[in-house]
N, C-alpha and C positions, 0 to 999 in steps of 0.2 A: 364479859369479854362479849363482843357484838356476834351474834349469829357469825356473819362473814367471815370474823376469824376461827371459829370452834374446826377445826378436824380433828381426823383419826389420828390415831398414832401409826404412827411408819411401819407400814407391813413389815418392813426387816425386822422390826423390835418385838415382834410377836411369838418370836420363836419358830422350830422345825418344822411342827405340823400345820401351824395355819401358812409358812411360806411353799411348803409343800404341796396342799390345800389347795392355796393361789395359786398358784401354776398350772396345776390341772385347770383350777376351772377358767383359768384365761384364756388357756388355749382352746378350751370345749366354745367356749365365746365368739374366740375371731377364727374359729373354723364353720360354724353356724349358717353365716351368707356364705353364696358364690362371690368370690372379689374378683374383681373385673382389674387387670395392668392399670396405673393412674387414678385409679378412682379416688377420691375424696372422701375418707370416712372421718365422723364426727365421735370423738370420747365425750359425753354429754356427763359431768362427772367427775371429770377426769380423775384427780385425786393426785395421786403419785404416779401418775401414768404408766403402767405395766401395763394393759393391754398393747402399748407400741411394740415392746419386743414380741410380740405372736403373730404380730402381723407382715404379710410380707412387707419385702423391703419396698417394692415399686407401688406402693399405697401411700397417698398424703394423706399422713396422721394428723388431725386436728385436737389438743386438746383443748376441752372448755369446761370451766371450774370456777366458781365466783369468789372460789379463796387465795389469794395473792400468794400466800405461802408456798403453792404448789408447782408456781411459775407455767399457768398454763398458756397456751398460745390467745387464746381469747378468753375473756372473761365475762364478756356480752357477747349474747348472740348475735346482736345488731353489728358487729366487729365482721362476721361471716362475710365475706363475699362472693365465693362462689357456690357451685351447686353439689350437696352432700347425696352422695350414690346409699348409704347404711349410714345409721346412727347409732352407739352403741350408748349403752345406760344397765350399766352391770353395780348390783347394789348399792342405788342411789335411790329409787323412788320408793323404800320404804319407809325414807329417811323424810319426806314430805305429808305434809298434811295434805288435803283431800283438794283444796283448793289451789297447794304450792301442784299437787301433780296434774291439775286440770290445766294450771297455766302453761307448765311444762310439756304438757301433750298438743296444745296450741302452736306453740312455740315450734317443735319441731315438725309436725304437720305444717308449720308454713316453711319450713325448708326444702318442701317437696320432695324427701327424700325417696327412694326405689322400696328401702328398707328400715326397721327399727330391731334390734337386738337387744333387749329385754332383760337380766339374771336378777332374778330376785329369790333371797331365800324360801324356802317353805316353812310353814312357821304348822307343820303338824305332825312333822316327824320327833321321836324322843329327842336324837341328836339335835334338832334343830332349838328344843327349848334349853337342853346343857349349852349352847353355845349361846342364846340369845341372854341366859342364866352369866354365862362367862361373861360375855361382853360388856357386863354394867362396872365388869372394874378394869376392862382394858381400854374401852373407849372414851374420849374426853365426855362430859354431859352435854347433853343437848341434842346429840347422834344416835341416841335409841329408835325404834322403830315406832311409827306412830301408824303406819300399813300396814295390813295383811294384803297375801296372795290373794287373797277373793276380792277386796275394798278394787287392788290397782288392777286387777283383771276387768272388773265392772267399769273401773273411768274411765282404763285404756281403750274397751270397746267402744265408746261411744266415737274413737275418733281411726282407730285400727281396727283390722282383722287377722288373727293369726293365720299364719303359712305352717308353720311347723311347733311342735310344743315338747322339749327335751326334760327327763326328769335323773338331773345330774344327780347322782350316788344320793339321794333320798336325801338330797340337803338343799338344793335349788334348783326353780325352774329356768332353763333358758328357753325363750320364747322368739321365736323369730314372726316378725309383723309386718305389714302391707298397710301405707294409708287407703281409707276405704275411699270409695269412689264418689265423689260429689254430686248430685243430682240422683 
């Protein structure tokens, strides 16, 4: 199976605990930045586009994913023709290599967003360790975590600076970033 064809099992098939947790995580992620009416937002690595349900109806939502099975609005950032106010990247960066994350950060920076919202698992809590163990059996091979929070933060700090950090029930970090000023 080619890497582009690999994807998570559908969230709806993961059970009530996962669905309950995911509902509150997406709700918290969507509320992290102040969104303005008519603003365009990009869901980077949108997968099943769960975030869309939690955004105000007057927001222009664009789903980006490299996997066509998820039916994203765009499958390449070069297809994006309008300015993006906020980029959401929820539970995607930990699955990339350092080189892939740097490339993604540069692509996001080129979009000139006002803010970037990143949600990524905490790898230090006992519950996160348990979740990672269980995920070995529920996620398709090839989507295991390649980077931890510290590595992600170190790489993203080359391009962005944090505005706010939330600890989501000791399981996730939700971080509001803004592009670093050049020069």
